[in-house]
N, C-alpha and C positions, 0 to 999 in steps of 0.2 A: 451634410447634415452630420454631425456627432451622435452618436448614440450614448446612453446612457446604461453602459455594462453592468452597475450596482444592481439594477433589477433582475439580472439574469446568473448573477454573483449568487453562492452560495460559502457562505465562511464555513460551515462544518466541513467542506470539501478540502480544505488548505492543510496545509504542513504546519501551520501555526495551530490551527485548530486542534490536532493530532497531539500537536506536542503539549499543548497546555491540558489534553484532557488525561496526559499520562503524570504529570506532575502538579495537576488542580487537588487545592486541600489544605487544610493549615499546616499538615504536618509533613507533608511529602518532601518537598524540597530539603527543608531541614535535615531530615533520615537520611536523604543522600548526600547532602551537605558534611553530616558526621562521617556516613562511610566513607566519604573521599579523604578525610582529614584522618580519621582514625582507624581504618579496616584493619583485621575484623571485628567486630564490634557484637556482643552478647546482648539480650533483650531487655536485662538487668541493668546494664549500662546505656543502653540508648532512651531507656525511659527517664533514667538520673542525667542524661544531657538533655532531653527536652521537657523536661520537670513538671508540666501541668499536663502531659498527656493520660490518658488512663489505658490499662494494661487492653481493654477491648479497641480502645480507637489505634492504639497501635501495634496491636495484633494483625488488625483489620486493613492499615494503611501498609503493613510489611507485608501481608498476602495479597494485596493488589499492585504492589511495585514488583514482586517475585513473579504473578501471572502474566503482568507487561515485559518481562524478561529484562529487569533493571538491577534487581538484585540476587544474590544467588545462597538460598539457605542450606547453612550446610549442619547436619545435627550428626552429633556423637554417640555412639553405643555405651555408655558409661553412667555410672551412678554418681551424685546426681545427673540428671540430663544434663547435656551441655548441647547449645544451639547458638553459632554465629553466621551473622549475616556479611555481605560483603557484596561492593557493584561489580556485575558481569562486565563484559566489554562494551556492550551496547548501553549501559548505566555509566560506565568510563566516558565514551563519547557524546553524552548528552552531558555528562559533567564539562567537557571541557567547554561549552555553550553557558552553561549556570557560572561557572567560574567569573566568566566576563560581567556578569551582574555582579559577584563579588567586588572586581575589580573599578567597576564603574561607582559603587556605593562607596570604596574606600576613597574614591577621587572627588566624590560629592557630596558627602554628609559634613554635616556643620563640623568644625575644627571645635574641640574642646578647650 
């Protein structure tokens, strides 16, 4: 008899679930993509790149990505204050995978 393993499975215990928890949200993947393409990036540059994001939302997303070890925040002691963001090694590893989404999108999006 074949057992139904889905009854004992827990999606939250999967690596896929963990990865999705890191990039979940409207702006996190775009922030990571921006840092992959243009690092280092300052807060105002990031805000202009994202266009519709509020300062509060951007700040919150950057803090979460930093806490998850995906980005590094570098503050410089100068006036006016200067802060730059870049990917960590862990973030760069994740971007190798997310970059495949970009490749897939380029290959499969409708032609203009």
